[in-house]
C-alpha positions as CSV (number, residue, x, y, z in Angstrom):
1,M,33.3,37.3,81.7
2,N,35.4,39.1,79.3
3,A,34.4,42.6,77.9
4,K,33.2,42.9,74.3
5,P,36.0,43.9,71.9
6,T,35.5,47.9,71.6
7,G,37.0,50.2,69.0
8,V,38.9,48.3,65.9
9,F,36.9,45.5,66.4
10,E,33.4,46.9,66.6
11,T,34.2,48.7,63.3
12,S,35.5,45.1,61.5
13,E,32.7,43.5,62.7
14,K,29.9,46.2,61.4
15,I,32.3,46.0,58.1
16,T,31.9,42.4,58.0
17,C,28.2,42.5,58.5
18,G,28.2,44.3,55.1
19,L,29.6,42.6,53.0
20,D,27.9,39.4,54.5
21,T,25.0,41.3,53.5
22,L,26.2,42.2,50.2
23,L,27.0,38.3,49.6
24,L,23.4,37.9,50.4
25,T,22.0,40.1,48.7
26,T,23.7,39.7,45.5
27,S,23.0,35.6,45.5
28,K,19.3,35.8,45.5
29,R,19.4,38.2,42.4
30,S,19.0,36.2,38.7
31,T,23.2,36.7,37.6
32,D,24.0,34.0,40.1
33,N,21.6,31.5,38.5
34,S,22.4,32.8,34.4
35,G,25.8,31.2,35.6
36,Q,24.7,28.0,36.7
37,K,22.5,28.2,33.4
38,V,25.5,28.5,31.2
39,S,27.7,25.9,32.7
40,T,24.6,23.4,32.7
41,M,24.4,24.7,28.7
42,Q,28.1,24.1,28.2
43,E,28.0,20.6,29.8
44,I,24.9,19.4,27.9
45,R,27.3,20.7,24.8
46,L,30.5,19.0,25.9
47,Q,28.4,15.5,26.9
48,S,26.6,15.6,24.3
49,N,30.0,16.1,21.2
50,P,32.5,13.8,23.4
51,D,35.1,13.5,20.4
52,T,34.9,17.5,19.6
53,Y,37.2,18.3,22.3
54,T,40.5,16.0,23.7
55,A,40.0,15.6,27.7
56,E,42.6,18.1,28.2
57,R,40.7,20.8,25.8
58,A,37.4,20.1,27.7
59,E,39.0,20.3,31.5
60,Q,40.5,23.5,30.1
61,I,37.5,25.5,29.2
62,R,35.4,24.1,32.3
63,Y,37.7,25.5,34.0
64,Y,38.1,28.5,32.2
65,L,34.0,29.1,31.9
66,K,34.0,28.5,36.4
67,A,36.9,32.0,36.4
68,V,34.5,33.7,33.6
69,L,31.5,33.2,35.8
70,Y,33.5,33.8,39.4
71,K,34.7,36.8,37.9
72,F,31.3,38.3,36.7
73,Q,29.9,37.4,40.3
74,L,32.2,39.9,41.4
75,V,31.2,42.3,39.0
76,T,27.8,41.9,40.8
77,L,29.4,42.5,43.9
78,S,31.0,46.0,42.8
79,L,28.0,47.4,41.0
80,E,25.7,46.2,44.3
81,Q,27.9,48.3,46.1
82,L,27.5,51.6,44.3
83,W,23.6,51.0,43.9
84,A,23.6,50.9,47.7
85,L,25.4,54.1,48.2
86,S,22.6,55.5,45.4
87,E,19.6,54.2,47.0
88,T,21.1,55.2,50.5
89,K,20.9,59.2,49.2
90,R,17.9,58.3,47.7
91,T,16.6,58.5,51.0
92,D,17.8,61.7,52.2
93,L,14.9,63.1,49.7
94,F,12.6,63.4,52.5
95,S,14.9,65.4,53.8
96,A,15.1,67.9,51.4
97,L,11.4,68.2,50.3
98,E,11.1,69.3,54.1
99,N,13.4,71.6,53.5
100,S,12.2,72.8,50.4
101,F,15.6,72.0,48.8
102,D,15.9,71.5,44.8
103,R,18.6,69.6,44.6
104,L,20.4,66.4,46.2
105,D,24.3,67.8,47.2
106,T,26.4,65.1,46.9
107,S,29.6,65.5,50.1
108,D,33.5,64.7,49.4
109,N,33.1,61.4,51.5
110,E,30.5,60.4,49.5
111,L,32.1,61.0,46.5
112,L,35.8,59.0,47.6
113,L,32.5,55.8,48.4
114,I,31.4,56.2,45.3
115,S,34.4,56.7,43.4
116,F,35.4,53.9,45.2
117,A,32.4,51.4,44.0
118,F,32.8,52.9,40.4
119,E,36.1,52.4,39.4
120,G,35.6,48.7,41.3
121,V,32.8,47.7,39.0
122,L,34.9,49.3,35.7
123,F,38.0,46.3,36.5
124,Q,36.3,43.5,37.8
125,V,34.4,44.5,34.4
126,M,37.5,44.5,32.1
127,A,38.9,41.5,34.1
128,C,35.6,39.3,33.5
129,L,35.4,40.3,29.5
130,E,38.9,39.6,29.0
131,F,38.8,36.1,30.8
132,Y,35.8,35.6,28.3
133,M,37.7,36.3,25.4
134,L,40.5,33.8,26.3
135,Y,37.6,31.0,27.2
136,L,36.1,32.3,23.6
137,C,39.1,31.2,21.8
138,F,40.0,28.0,23.6
139,F,36.5,27.0,23.5
140,L,36.3,27.4,19.5
141,Q,40.1,25.9,19.4
142,I,41.9,29.0,18.1
143,L,44.6,29.0,20.6
144,P,46.6,25.9,21.3
145,V,46.0,24.1,25.2
146,D,49.1,25.1,26.4
147,Y,48.4,28.7,25.6
148,R,49.5,30.7,29.1
149,G,49.4,34.6,27.9
150,K,46.8,36.9,29.0
151,M,44.6,38.0,26.2
152,T,43.5,41.8,25.3
153,T,41.1,43.3,22.9
154,S,43.5,43.2,20.4
155,K,44.9,39.9,20.5
156,F,41.5,39.1,20.6
157,F,40.5,40.2,17.3
158,T,44.0,39.1,15.6
159,T,43.3,35.1,16.9
160,L,40.0,35.4,14.9
161,K,40.8,37.4,12.0
162,K,43.9,34.9,11.8
163,A,41.7,31.8,12.3
164,Q,38.7,33.0,10.0
165,K,41.8,32.7,7.0
166,E,42.9,29.2,8.0
167,G,40.2,27.7,8.4
168,P,36.5,29.5,9.1
169,T,34.1,28.2,10.6
170,K,30.3,29.8,11.3
171,K,30.6,30.1,15.2
172,T,33.7,32.1,15.0
173,A,32.3,34.5,12.1
174,L,29.3,34.7,13.9
175,V,31.7,35.3,17.3
176,E,33.9,38.1,15.8
177,K,30.5,39.7,14.1
178,Y,28.9,40.4,18.1
179,F,31.8,41.7,19.0
180,N,32.9,44.2,16.5
181,T,28.6,45.2,16.7
182,K,27.4,44.7,19.8
183,V,30.7,45.3,22.3
184,F,32.5,47.2,20.2
185,G,29.7,48.6,18.2
186,E,30.2,52.6,16.6
187,D,27.5,53.5,18.8
188,K,25.1,53.3,21.3
189,Q,21.4,52.4,20.8
190,D,20.3,53.3,23.9
191,A,21.4,54.3,28.0
192,W,20.3,50.6,28.8
193,H,21.8,48.3,25.9
194,P,24.9,50.1,23.8
195,N,26.4,48.7,21.8
196,N,29.7,50.2,22.6
197,W,29.8,49.4,26.2
198,G,33.3,47.4,25.6
199,T,34.5,51.1,24.0
200,L,33.4,53.1,26.7
201,L,34.8,50.6,29.6
202,I,38.1,49.9,28.1
203,S,38.3,53.6,27.8
204,L,37.5,54.7,31.5
205,R,39.5,51.4,33.1
206,D,42.2,53.6,31.3
207,K,41.8,56.6,32.6
208,V,41.3,55.1,36.1
209,A,44.4,52.7,35.5
210,H,46.6,55.6,34.0
211,R,45.6,58.7,35.5
212,D,45.1,60.3,38.3
213,R,41.2,59.8,38.6
214,L,38.2,60.2,36.6
215,R,36.6,64.0,37.0
216,P,33.2,63.4,37.3
217,S,30.1,65.8,36.2
218,F,27.3,66.9,38.2
219,D,25.0,67.6,34.9
220,S,22.4,64.6,36.0
221,N,19.1,65.8,34.9
222,E,17.2,62.6,36.8
223,T,14.6,64.4,39.1
224,L,12.8,62.7,42.2
225,I,9.2,63.2,43.7
226,G,9.2,66.9,44.1
227,K,11.3,67.8,40.9
228,V,14.3,67.4,43.0
229,V,17.4,67.1,41.3
230,F,19.9,64.1,42.1
231,D,22.8,65.5,42.3
232,W,25.2,62.3,41.7
233,P,28.4,62.4,39.8
234,T,27.7,61.5,36.0
235,L,29.3,60.3,32.7
236,N,27.1,62.0,29.6
237,G,24.6,63.2,31.5
238,I,23.7,59.4,33.2
239,T,24.4,58.5,37.1
240,Y,26.8,56.6,37.7
241,D,24.9,53.6,39.0
242,R,23.0,54.3,36.0
243,F,26.0,54.2,33.6
244,N,27.7,50.9,34.9
245,Q,24.3,48.8,35.6
246,S,23.8,49.4,31.5
247,I,28.0,48.3,31.4
248,E,26.8,44.8,33.7
249,N,23.4,44.4,31.2
250,G,26.2,44.5,28.0
251,L,28.3,42.0,29.4
252,F,25.3,39.8,31.0
253,C,24.1,40.0,27.1
254,L,27.6,39.1,25.9
255,L,26.7,36.0,28.1
256,K,23.7,34.8,27.3
257,E,23.7,35.2,23.1
258,L,26.6,34.0,22.6
259,S,25.9,30.5,24.7
260,S,23.3,30.1,22.3
261,V,25.7,30.4,19.8
262,L,28.6,27.9,21.5
263,Y,26.4,25.1,22.6
264,E,23.8,25.8,20.0
265,L,21.1,25.6,22.2
266,E,18.5,27.9,23.3
267,W,18.2,30.4,26.0
268,Q,15.4,29.8,28.7
269,P,14.0,31.8,30.8
270,G,14.0,31.4,34.4
271,P,15.8,30.0,37.0
272,S,17.4,27.0,35.5
273,Y,18.4,25.2,32.6
274,K,16.0,21.8,32.2
275,C,17.5,19.4,29.5
């Protein structure tokens, strides 16, 4: 009988099991159902208005929405990694209490994993946002169907403004207003639902992409049981896990709220969309 693989094979197996657990965990969350709901809403809109789009355009927007929702799922996977690191660290609370420590410190190895997960969320959210902006331009028919270029924030707003000058529509105006006020707004309203999450995202993504790394502070004021300080890396006094959660919250609200605008259907609570 062959012996069980050891060394690198056992390590690979453990990593694979961890990734399988990650996928299983995130697949049970509401974000997965939300993607199906958006797809259903779009399909209702397309079938109810068959003359609005050519066959080629309809196929195109179906394809790009699938790509957007796929990237949104990657965001969820990346964020779950960060929360797993956070929750695991929080379990050290009991040891801290037993030893009368007043804070949970972060080691260099822990910081490396935290940065890996944190930066992964930033890149995945940015990719999803840029693809969604491209999708919006195709859905609103303000880019030609044969357009194959990439979409940046500046190009997105330029395209919207040009469309408004040439032939203004209510939907295009509402999309532009939403991005100006709830994605790239002037200031945040609260830590969990900032109106400027897009601005924060681009700034951080650019720092990660064009500099050596982010330099986190450790000024968290989050305390656990017994007033033990959760000394995790922070941005603006918010721990990385909660900061990235607020970014994902903004992305989810973008998909949810603009779906009602685009498809002219009310968003329904629950796991699925009922016609």
